[in-house]
MARFILUM-157026 format. One record per residue (C-alpha): x, y, z. Coordinates in nm, 4 decimals, padded with zeros to 6 digits. Layout:
BEGIN
<node <X; Y; Z>>
...
//
This chain:
BEGIN
<node <-00.2096; 01.0752; -01.1695>>
<node <-00.1822; 00.9930; -01.5232>>
<node <00.1253; 00.9300; -01.7335>>
<node <-00.0798; 01.1889; -02.0331>>
<node <00.0741; 01.4823; -01.7834>>
<node <00.4199; 01.4114; -01.8049>>
<node <00.5072; 01.5763; -02.0820>>
<node <00.4487; 01.9810; -01.9289>>
<node <00.8226; 02.1220; -01.9045>>
<node <01.0538; 02.0587; -01.6284>>
<node <01.1304; 02.3184; -01.3793>>
<node <01.5196; 02.3990; -01.3390>>
<node <01.7134; 02.3192; -01.0036>>
<node <01.4717; 02.1590; -00.8552>>
<node <01.5113; 01.8142; -00.7270>>
<node <01.3854; 01.6234; -00.5138>>
<node <01.5505; 01.3990; -00.2957>>
<node <01.4039; 01.0516; -00.1758>>
<node <01.5002; 00.8806; 00.1170>>
<node <01.4305; 00.7917; 00.5188>>
<node <01.7161; 00.9076; 00.6500>>
<node <01.6681; 01.2798; 00.7642>>
<node <02.0615; 01.3268; 00.8229>>
<node <02.1418; 01.2101; 00.4679>>
<node <01.8893; 01.4300; 00.3144>>
<node <01.9834; 01.7539; 00.5359>>
<node <02.3509; 01.6907; 00.4025>>
<node <02.2718; 01.6605; 00.0685>>
<node <02.0488; 01.9364; 00.1013>>
<node <02.2823; 02.2098; 00.2377>>
<node <02.5409; 02.0710; -00.0269>>
<node <02.2928; 02.1346; -00.3290>>
<node <02.1656; 02.4901; -00.2296>>
<node <02.5084; 02.6275; -00.2625>>
<node <02.4915; 02.5155; -00.5867>>
<node <02.1442; 02.6825; -00.6047>>
<node <01.8853; 02.3708; -00.6323>>
<node <01.5820; 02.4099; -00.4782>>
<node <01.5670; 02.1635; -00.2643>>
<node <01.1849; 01.9223; -00.1774>>
<node <01.2383; 01.5991; 00.0226>>
<node <01.0314; 01.2606; 00.0112>>
<node <01.0207; 01.0134; 00.2887>>
<node <00.9169; 00.7308; 00.0656>>
<node <00.8062; 00.6874; -00.3377>>
<node <00.4291; 00.7403; -00.2804>>
<node <00.5526; 01.0358; -00.1246>>
<node <00.8259; 01.1592; -00.4197>>
<node <00.5754; 01.1050; -00.7214>>
<node <00.2971; 01.3027; -00.5385>>
<node <00.5584; 01.6285; -00.5774>>
<node <00.7069; 01.5154; -00.8938>>
<node <00.3581; 01.5350; -01.0453>>
<node <00.3126; 01.8629; -00.8941>>
<node <00.6604; 02.0590; -00.9399>>
<node <00.7747; 01.8403; -01.2350>>
<node <01.1662; 01.8928; -01.0965>>
<node <01.4643; 01.8634; -01.3323>>
<node <01.6511; 01.5482; -01.1219>>
<node <01.4944; 01.3148; -00.8520>>
<node <01.7819; 01.1532; -00.6162>>
<node <01.6600; 00.7727; -00.4797>>
<node <01.8190; 00.6267; -00.1959>>
<node <01.8433; 00.2607; -00.1943>>
<node <01.6201; 00.1538; 00.0076>>
<node <01.2222; 00.3284; 00.0424>>
<node <01.0036; 00.2066; 00.3054>>
<node <00.6841; 00.1601; 00.0518>>
<node <00.8667; 00.0672; -00.3278>>
<node <01.1013; -00.1059; -00.4534>>
<node <01.3908; 00.1018; -00.5342>>
<node <01.4240; -00.0522; -00.9192>>
<node <01.0376; -00.0721; -01.0323>>
<node <00.9960; 00.3238; -00.9326>>
<node <01.2718; 00.4294; -01.0655>>
<node <01.1361; 00.2791; -01.3828>>
<node <00.8094; 00.4514; -01.3499>>
<node <00.9146; 00.7114; -01.2473>>
<node <01.1310; 00.7491; -01.5982>>
<node <00.8077; 00.5955; -01.7956>>
<node <00.5703; 00.8931; -01.6285>>
<node <00.8405; 01.1923; -01.6250>>
<node <01.0837; 01.0929; -01.9248>>
<node <01.2610; 01.4751; -01.9388>>
<node <01.3056; 01.4027; -01.5492>>
<node <01.7427; 01.3014; -01.4044>>
<node <01.6570; 01.0003; -01.2059>>
<node <01.9732; 00.9877; -01.0200>>
<node <02.0538; 00.6772; -00.7493>>
<node <02.2856; 00.7266; -00.4323>>
<node <02.5503; 00.4980; -00.6621>>
<node <02.5438; 00.7874; -00.8949>>
<node <02.4319; 00.6368; -01.1654>>
<node <02.0881; 00.7230; -01.3773>>
<node <01.7554; 00.4857; -01.5111>>
<node <01.8768; 00.3025; -01.8573>>
<node <01.8180; 00.5435; -02.1431>>
<node <01.6812; 00.8242; -01.9200>>
<node <01.7326; 01.1847; -01.9070>>
<node <02.0540; 01.3050; -01.7585>>
<node <02.0377; 01.6656; -01.5742>>
<node <02.2868; 01.8826; -01.7308>>
<node <02.4240; 01.9877; -01.3838>>
<node <02.4666; 01.6087; -01.2459>>
<node <02.8387; 01.7057; -01.1602>>
<node <02.6538; 01.8765; -00.8777>>
<node <02.4187; 01.6390; -00.7868>>
<node <02.7127; 01.3924; -00.7558>>
<node <02.9323; 01.6244; -00.6178>>
<node <02.5814; 01.6559; -00.3219>>
<node <02.6682; 01.2775; -00.3002>>
<node <03.0662; 01.2290; -00.2289>>
<node <03.0350; 01.5081; 00.0348>>
<node <02.8009; 01.2800; 00.1743>>
<node <02.9861; 01.0105; 00.2369>>
<node <02.8958; 00.7703; 00.4467>>
<node <02.5927; 00.7766; 00.5673>>
<node <02.3652; 00.4317; 00.7236>>
<node <01.9859; 00.4733; 00.6852>>
<node <01.7205; 00.3297; 00.9110>>
<node <01.9039; -00.0027; 00.9927>>
<node <01.7214; -00.1776; 00.7038>>
<node <02.0447; -00.0664; 00.4447>>
<node <02.3595; 00.1115; 00.4547>>
<node <02.5530; 00.2913; 00.1629>>
<node <02.9730; 00.3583; 00.1505>>
<node <03.1235; 00.5738; -00.0555>>
<node <03.4690; 00.4660; -00.1163>>
<node <03.7652; 00.4510; -00.3478>>
<node <03.7569; 00.0872; -00.6220>>
<node <04.1494; 00.0103; -00.5045>>
<node <04.1575; -00.2214; -00.1776>>
<node <04.2809; -00.0316; 00.1468>>
<node <04.2198; 00.3550; 00.0387>>
<node <04.1330; 00.5549; 00.3029>>
<node <03.7474; 00.6924; 00.2937>>
<node <03.7206; 00.9990; 00.0192>>
<node <03.7069; 01.3109; 00.2157>>
<node <03.5466; 01.6204; -00.0233>>
<node <03.6786; 01.5083; -00.3309>>
<node <03.7429; 01.6970; -00.6558>>
<node <03.3857; 01.8056; -00.8400>>
<node <03.4751; 01.5691; -01.1508>>
<node <03.5888; 01.2273; -00.9731>>
<node <03.3616; 00.9872; -00.9750>>
<node <03.3981; 00.7153; -00.6440>>
<node <03.3141; 00.3822; -00.6750>>
<node <02.9837; 00.3714; -00.4529>>
<node <02.9261; 00.0143; -00.2791>>
<node <02.5501; -00.1256; -00.1632>>
<node <02.4895; -00.3505; 00.0513>>
<node <02.1225; -00.4505; 00.0785>>
<node <01.9833; -00.6773; 00.3308>>
<node <01.6140; -00.6128; 00.2482>>
<node <01.5203; -00.8680; -00.0443>>
<node <01.3348; -00.6757; -00.3528>>
<node <01.0158; -00.9278; -00.2811>>
<node <01.0214; -00.8465; 00.0784>>
<node <00.6631; -00.8336; 00.2232>>
<node <00.4541; -00.5697; 00.3655>>
<node <00.4111; -00.5068; 00.7486>>
<node <00.0642; -00.5042; 00.7202>>
<node <00.0574; -00.8536; 00.5987>>
<node <00.1982; -01.1854; 00.7695>>
<node <00.3480; -01.4408; 00.5029>>
<node <00.6504; -01.4679; 00.2894>>
<node <00.5159; -01.7407; 00.0187>>
<node <00.5239; -01.6610; -00.3106>>
<node <00.1413; -01.5381; -00.3413>>
<node <00.1896; -01.3125; -00.1044>>
<node <00.5078; -01.1307; -00.1792>>
<node <00.3522; -01.1000; -00.5248>>
<node <00.0195; -00.9487; -00.3401>>
<node <00.3208; -00.7328; -00.1618>>
<node <00.4658; -00.6744; -00.5070>>
<node <00.1147; -00.5488; -00.6854>>
<node <00.0187; -00.3014; -00.3571>>
<node <00.3618; -00.1087; -00.3826>>
<node <00.2940; -00.0778; -00.7666>>
<node <-00.0900; 00.0579; -00.7239>>
<node <-00.0718; 00.3029; -00.4222>>
<node <00.1348; 00.5811; -00.4904>>
<node <-00.1578; 00.5771; -00.8248>>
<node <-00.4826; 00.6986; -00.7717>>
<node <-00.6379; 00.3802; -00.9561>>
<node <-00.9725; 00.2112; -00.8380>>
<node <-00.8308; -00.1061; -00.6701>>
<node <-01.1151; -00.4033; -00.6408>>
<node <-00.9547; -00.6866; -00.4253>>
<node <-01.0991; -01.0499; -00.4706>>
<node <-01.0881; -01.3475; -00.2172>>
<node <-01.3006; -01.5499; 00.0105>>
<node <-01.4384; -01.4461; 00.3278>>
<node <-01.1667; -01.4597; 00.5926>>
<node <-00.8335; -01.3766; 00.3747>>
<node <-00.7582; -01.0091; 00.4894>>
<node <-00.8819; -00.8290; 00.2332>>
<node <-00.9498; -00.4469; 00.4508>>
<node <-00.6095; -00.5480; 00.5914>>
<node <-00.5067; -00.5140; 00.1820>>
<node <-00.7116; -00.1645; 00.1499>>
<node <-00.5040; -00.0672; 00.4622>>
<node <-00.1841; -00.1658; 00.3061>>
<node <-00.2787; 00.0435; -00.0334>>
<node <-00.4304; 00.3782; 00.1646>>
<node <-00.0716; 00.3395; 00.3755>>
<node <00.1279; 00.3681; 00.0886>>
<node <-00.0309; 00.6328; -00.1305>>
<node <00.0630; 01.0271; -00.1169>>
<node <-00.3540; 01.0183; 00.0821>>
<node <-00.2178; 00.8430; 00.3928>>
<node <-00.2133; 01.1402; 00.6274>>
<node <-00.5831; 01.2183; 00.5089>>
<node <-00.8916; 00.9805; 00.6332>>
<node <-00.9758; 00.5951; 00.5248>>
<node <-01.3163; 00.5856; 00.5991>>
<node <-01.4726; 00.1768; 00.5591>>
<node <-01.8016; 00.0904; 00.4440>>
<node <-01.9809; -00.2348; 00.4782>>
<node <-02.2611; -00.2717; 00.1703>>
<node <-02.3662; -00.5728; 00.3569>>
<node <-02.4340; -00.4308; 00.6998>>
<node <-02.6542; -00.1564; 00.6509>>
<node <-03.0533; -00.1628; 00.5823>>
<node <-03.0646; -00.1290; 00.1510>>
<node <-03.2742; 00.1463; 00.2511>>
<node <-03.0146; 00.3560; 00.4599>>
<node <-02.7171; 00.2584; 00.2469>>
<node <-02.7933; 00.5344; 00.0041>>
<node <-02.8408; 00.7965; 00.3335>>
<node <-02.5218; 00.6838; 00.4512>>
<node <-02.2784; 00.6528; 00.1619>>
<node <-02.3976; 00.9773; 00.0308>>
<node <-02.5605; 01.2060; 00.2936>>
<node <-02.8576; 01.3483; 00.3352>>
<node <-03.0414; 01.6978; 00.4170>>
<node <-03.3137; 01.7149; 00.6800>>
<node <-03.6394; 01.5903; 00.7026>>
<node <-03.4787; 01.4158; 00.3803>>
<node <-03.6659; 01.1073; 00.4945>>
<node <-03.8835; 01.0000; 00.7770>>
<node <-03.6409; 01.0013; 01.1023>>
<node <-03.3553; 01.2757; 00.9604>>
<node <-03.4317; 01.4829; 01.2061>>
<node <-03.0829; 01.6767; 01.0998>>
<node <-02.8377; 01.7149; 00.7712>>
<node <-02.6006; 01.3728; 00.7880>>
<node <-02.2363; 01.4006; 00.5711>>
<node <-02.1951; 01.0596; 00.3812>>
<node <-01.9414; 00.8211; 00.4234>>
<node <-01.8265; 00.9571; 00.0624>>
<node <-01.7822; 01.3182; 00.1795>>
<node <-01.6392; 01.2056; 00.4727>>
<node <-01.3158; 01.0766; 00.2781>>
<node <-01.2142; 01.4086; 00.1566>>
<node <-00.8383; 01.3834; 00.0483>>
<node <-00.8177; 01.0533; 00.1786>>
<node <-00.9448; 00.6830; 00.0695>>
<node <-01.3282; 00.5344; 00.0716>>
<node <-01.3061; 00.1381; 00.1077>>
<node <-01.6046; -00.0173; 00.0187>>
<node <-01.6469; -00.3770; 00.1943>>
<node <-01.8576; -00.6864; -00.0049>>
<node <-01.8886; -00.4132; -00.2893>>
<node <-02.1569; -00.7032; -00.4542>>
<node <-02.4292; -00.6343; -00.1651>>
<node <-02.4960; -00.3411; -00.2967>>
<node <-02.8578; -00.2928; -00.4563>>
<node <-02.9264; -00.2415; -00.8220>>
<node <-02.9823; 00.0876; -00.7664>>
<node <-02.7227; 00.2928; -00.5845>>
<node <-02.5214; 00.0922; -00.8010>>
<node <-02.6313; 00.3470; -01.1038>>
<node <-02.5408; 00.6310; -00.8624>>
<node <-02.2011; 00.4870; -00.7572>>
<node <-02.1309; 00.4641; -01.1239>>
<node <-02.2078; 00.8336; -01.1843>>
<node <-01.9639; 00.9142; -00.8496>>
<node <-01.7284; 00.7501; -01.0026>>
<node <-01.7452; 00.8802; -01.3589>>
<node <-01.7055; 01.2583; -01.2445>>
<node <-01.6380; 01.2504; -00.8891>>
<node <-01.9654; 01.4425; -00.8011>>
<node <-02.2256; 01.3485; -00.5476>>
<node <-02.5300; 01.4222; -00.4472>>
<node <-02.6768; 01.4341; -00.1340>>
<node <-03.0450; 01.2781; -00.0333>>
<node <-03.2622; 01.5396; -00.0236>>
<node <-02.9668; 01.7598; -00.2008>>
<node <-03.0407; 01.9518; -00.5295>>
<node <-02.6841; 02.0852; -00.6015>>
<node <-02.3980; 01.8299; -00.6501>>
<node <-02.0492; 01.8488; -00.4407>>
<node <-01.7540; 01.7337; -00.5938>>
<node <-01.4791; 01.5089; -00.3559>>
<node <-01.1512; 01.4365; -00.4147>>
<node <-01.2001; 01.0415; -00.3175>>
<node <-00.9445; 00.6952; -00.4476>>
<node <-01.2026; 00.4115; -00.3912>>
<node <-01.1086; 00.0300; -00.2760>>
<node <-01.3954; -00.2084; -00.3372>>
<node <-01.3443; -00.5276; -00.2030>>
<node <-01.5620; -00.8734; -00.1943>>
<node <-01.5938; -01.2541; -00.2026>>
<node <-01.8586; -01.2974; -00.5048>>
<node <-01.6945; -01.3566; -00.8718>>
<node <-01.8576; -00.9728; -00.9817>>
<node <-01.8211; -01.0719; -01.3378>>
<node <-01.9949; -01.3545; -01.3242>>
<node <-02.2896; -01.1662; -01.1318>>
<node <-02.2691; -00.9077; -01.3996>>
<node <-02.3160; -01.1765; -01.7025>>
<node <-02.6754; -01.2821; -01.4181>>
<node <-02.8204; -00.9290; -01.4364>>
<node <-02.7214; -00.9034; -01.0767>>
<node <-02.4459; -00.6834; -01.0860>>
<node <-02.3612; -00.3829; -01.3659>>
<node <-02.1050; -00.4758; -01.5813>>
<node <-02.0260; -00.0959; -01.6188>>
<node <-01.9638; -00.1058; -01.2705>>
<node <-01.7604; -00.3819; -01.2332>>
<node <-01.5189; -00.2932; -01.5078>>
<node <-01.4925; 00.1114; -01.3369>>
<node <-01.3910; -00.0743; -01.0038>>
<node <-01.1650; -00.3203; -01.1489>>
<node <-00.9015; -00.1207; -01.2768>>
<node <-00.6493; -00.2777; -01.0884>>
<node <-00.7857; -00.6041; -00.9239>>
<node <-00.5568; -00.7479; -00.6503>>
<node <-00.6506; -01.1050; -00.5502>>
<node <-00.5417; -01.2511; -00.2121>>
<node <-00.4705; -01.5267; -00.1822>>
<node <-00.6919; -01.8402; 00.0723>>
<node <-00.5110; -01.9478; 00.3190>>
<node <-00.5095; -02.3226; 00.1881>>
<node <-00.2881; -02.1826; -00.1182>>
<node <-00.0543; -02.1227; 00.1024>>
<node <-00.0059; -02.3365; 00.3455>>
<node <00.3946; -02.2433; 00.4001>>
<node <00.2590; -01.9406; 00.6331>>
<node <00.1118; -02.1331; 00.8351>>
<node <00.3644; -02.1669; 01.0764>>
<node <00.4081; -01.7191; 01.0653>>
<node <00.0409; -01.7091; 01.1189>>
<node <00.0360; -01.9372; 01.4426>>
<node <00.3192; -01.7545; 01.5718>>
<node <00.1601; -01.3738; 01.4688>>
<node <-00.1623; -01.4976; 01.6598>>
<node <00.0452; -01.5925; 01.9827>>
<node <00.1867; -01.3143; 02.0105>>
<node <-00.1139; -01.0883; 02.0209>>
<node <-00.2903; -01.2857; 02.2309>>
<node <00.0065; -01.2984; 02.4697>>
<node <-00.0836; -00.9113; 02.4992>>
<node <-00.3299; -01.0088; 02.6995>>
<node <-00.2635; -01.2882; 02.8575>>
<node <00.0444; -01.5298; 02.9041>>
<node <00.2185; -01.5948; 02.5728>>
<node <00.1478; -01.9679; 02.4854>>
<node <00.3317; -02.1586; 02.2566>>
<node <00.1408; -02.4747; 02.0063>>
<node <00.2952; -02.8678; 02.0543>>
<node <00.3732; -03.0258; 01.7082>>
<node <00.1240; -03.2322; 01.7173>>
<node <-00.0842; -02.9182; 01.7364>>
<node <00.0230; -02.7818; 01.4438>>
<node <00.0018; -03.0611; 01.2470>>
<node <-00.3155; -03.0308; 01.3142>>
<node <-00.3449; -02.7097; 01.1828>>
<node <-00.1804; -02.8462; 00.9046>>
<node <-00.4035; -03.1137; 00.8028>>
<node <-00.7073; -02.8450; 00.8299>>
<node <-00.8316; -02.7148; 00.5114>>
<node <-00.9478; -02.3795; 00.6673>>
<node <-01.2510; -02.2534; 00.4875>>
<node <-01.2889; -01.9257; 00.6912>>
<node <-00.9160; -01.9026; 00.5817>>
<node <-00.6747; -01.6544; 00.7786>>
<node <-00.9723; -01.5199; 01.0181>>
<node <-01.0519; -01.8860; 01.1272>>
<node <-00.7110; -01.9704; 01.2210>>
<node <-00.6648; -01.6491; 01.4754>>
<node <-01.0260; -01.8074; 01.6335>>
<node <-00.9252; -02.1873; 01.6509>>
<node <-00.5806; -02.0479; 01.8058>>
<node <-00.7676; -01.8162; 02.0638>>
<node <-01.0343; -02.1332; 02.1412>>
<node <-00.7577; -02.3440; 02.2189>>
<node <-00.5592; -02.0825; 02.4477>>
<node <-00.8501; -02.0428; 02.6325>>
<node <-00.9089; -02.4554; 02.6255>>
<node <-00.5253; -02.4886; 02.7437>>
<node <-00.6062; -02.2883; 03.0295>>
<node <-00.3359; -02.2578; 03.2817>>
<node <-00.0774; -02.4540; 03.0308>>
<node <00.2274; -02.3136; 02.8649>>
<node <00.1335; -02.5082; 02.5655>>
<node <-00.1377; -02.5655; 02.3163>>
<node <-00.2146; -02.9091; 02.2211>>
<node <-00.4161; -03.1416; 02.0008>>
<node <-00.6860; -03.1758; 02.1915>>
<node <-00.7135; -02.7470; 02.2489>>
<node <-00.7432; -02.7746; 01.8145>>
<node <-01.0725; -02.8004; 01.7609>>
<node <-01.1999; -02.7511; 01.3713>>
<node <-01.5310; -02.8696; 01.2700>>
<node <-01.4647; -03.1974; 01.0039>>
<node <-01.8315; -03.1110; 00.8858>>
<node <-01.6778; -02.8157; 00.6837>>
<node <-01.3480; -02.9876; 00.5692>>
<node <-01.3129; -02.9753; 00.2087>>
<node <-01.5363; -02.7300; 00.2204>>
<node <-01.5731; -02.3787; -00.0218>>
//
């Protein structure tokens, strides 16, 4: 999705309704079709951006809360990408300095007709007169301008459902994910082993316009070097010893969706050159095949290594690093967000409670968890709690003695 293409002509009388509330969208649609508007609907910001890119609507009407993007940042990004579009929020206001549709009064009328509605339980928007004690508006005149009060119940920097934690570092990570997810930019996720990089990759995919398409994972460290190229790009029958049938590679299997390359730093140098070519032209060539195949895939890579340092050491291609790190995301280590420890402990105990009786944790055990440095990060915490639950046997509480950590690795990085 390129901003350079935003200057195409807008489609007159096309409007995109962006809301999770199907009832609200239906009421707005009924009003707008009476004025001969062509209505397109989106349940979230990523879907709305895809519609705007494809149809260049004259206007967009945005609810006060979206499931995938913070509304203010979404509106600002839409205004930058599509400066000729009128972006109208459900309180009847437009973006600062944005375009105004010649038929904005029709859009305002549709909002007023919608009157009072509730979204998905997270936010409520009420249309009411400014004067205290007056009755709600009922089919007002077209040019009347009611005040609309927006009662927000969700903070702007809310965490994502996949990611447990409300520390500043995790809220910033969630904000960055919401910003990049609707775009097609390549993402490089960096973080120590066990921090949850694949969880971040899945969140980016879920919030993108590709969410309904495949999310394909390939761990570059888990496949022998001799087979990695064929696994990634596919191969034809007879391409090498043992290739008794043709096989679709992971890249082609992810067509239309997202390819997640975990431990990208383990990819051999020779294969890195072929990967770079694919990223630059979108074409792949199967092993044993002369013809190229064009595919539409978004690549997300992850590593626990310092790829920029490795590039200076000539063990990783610098040009591939720059091509992957268009939008880097840093996943914080657990020791750097210890304020999230109680939430993580409660989450893992709840998950384990689905397979065994739910256990609690004693204050002493929690204190012991706080003292540890967690070189294995969130994954190690999960394993320590699972071990503690097993050691607690039939007891309902995990005590200090059941928390077994390895002092030998304390302070390790």
